[in-house]
C-alpha positions in Angstrom: -59.4 -15.0 -24.7 -61.6 -16.0 -21.8 -60.9 -19.3 -20.1 -64.4 -20.6 -20.9 -63.8 -20.0 -24.6 -60.4 -21.9 -24.4 -62.1 -24.8 -22.7 -64.7 -25.0 -25.5 -61.9 -25.1 -28.0 -60.3 -27.9 -26.0 -63.6 -29.8 -25.9 -64.1 -29.6 -29.6 -60.5 -30.8 -30.1 -61.0 -33.8 -27.9 -64.2 -34.7 -29.8 -62.2 -34.6 -33.0 -59.5 -36.8 -31.5 -62.1 -39.3 -30.3 -63.6 -39.5 -33.8 -60.3 -39.7 -35.6 -59.9 -43.2 -37.1 -56.0 -43.1 -37.0 -56.0 -42.2 -33.3 -58.8 -44.7 -32.6 -56.7 -47.5 -34.2 -53.5 -46.4 -32.4 -55.3 -46.6 -29.0 -57.2 -49.7 -30.0 -60.5 -48.0 -29.2 -59.5 -47.1 -25.7 -61.1 -43.7 -25.3 -59.8 -43.3 -21.7 -56.2 -43.7 -22.9 -56.8 -41.1 -25.7 -58.2 -38.7 -23.2 -55.2 -39.2 -20.9 -52.9 -38.5 -23.7 -54.8 -35.2 -24.5 -54.5 -34.2 -20.8 -50.9 -35.2 -20.8 -50.1 -33.0 -23.8 -51.8 -30.0 -22.0 -49.9 -30.7 -18.8 -46.6 -30.9 -20.6 -47.2 -27.5 -22.3 -48.1 -25.8 -19.0 -45.4 -27.5 -16.9 -47.9 -29.4 -14.7 -47.1 -32.7 -12.9 -50.6 -33.6 -11.6 -51.5 -37.3 -11.5 -54.5 -38.1 -13.6 -56.8 -41.0 -12.4 -60.3 -42.0 -13.4 -62.8 -42.0 -10.6 -62.8 -45.8 -10.7 -59.0 -45.9 -10.4 -59.0 -43.5 -7.5 -61.7 -45.5 -5.7 -59.8 -48.8 -6.3 -56.6 -47.3 -4.9 -58.4 -45.8 -1.9 -60.0 -49.2 -1.2 -56.7 -51.0 -1.4 -55.1 -48.4 0.9 -57.8 -48.7 3.5 -57.7 -52.5 3.3 -54.0 -52.5 3.9 -54.4 -50.1 6.8 -57.0 -52.4 8.4 -55.0 -55.5 7.7 -57.7 -57.0 5.5 -55.8 -57.1 2.2 -54.5 -60.4 0.9 
């Protein structure tokens, strides 16, 4: 199976997870948490230990780091 086909299968699976009422209730409508769980499941299966951050989380962490290095954090 080609990688692109596998990714299409994953995309359709995520879409089903996002529409699932039970999962939506479990995650209290938090779609980002549900997506993280999906990625976490894949990572566990392939033995990956990458850290997953949203773009907003990464920017916030970078801004805090830069502020701390400049001595402007409170």
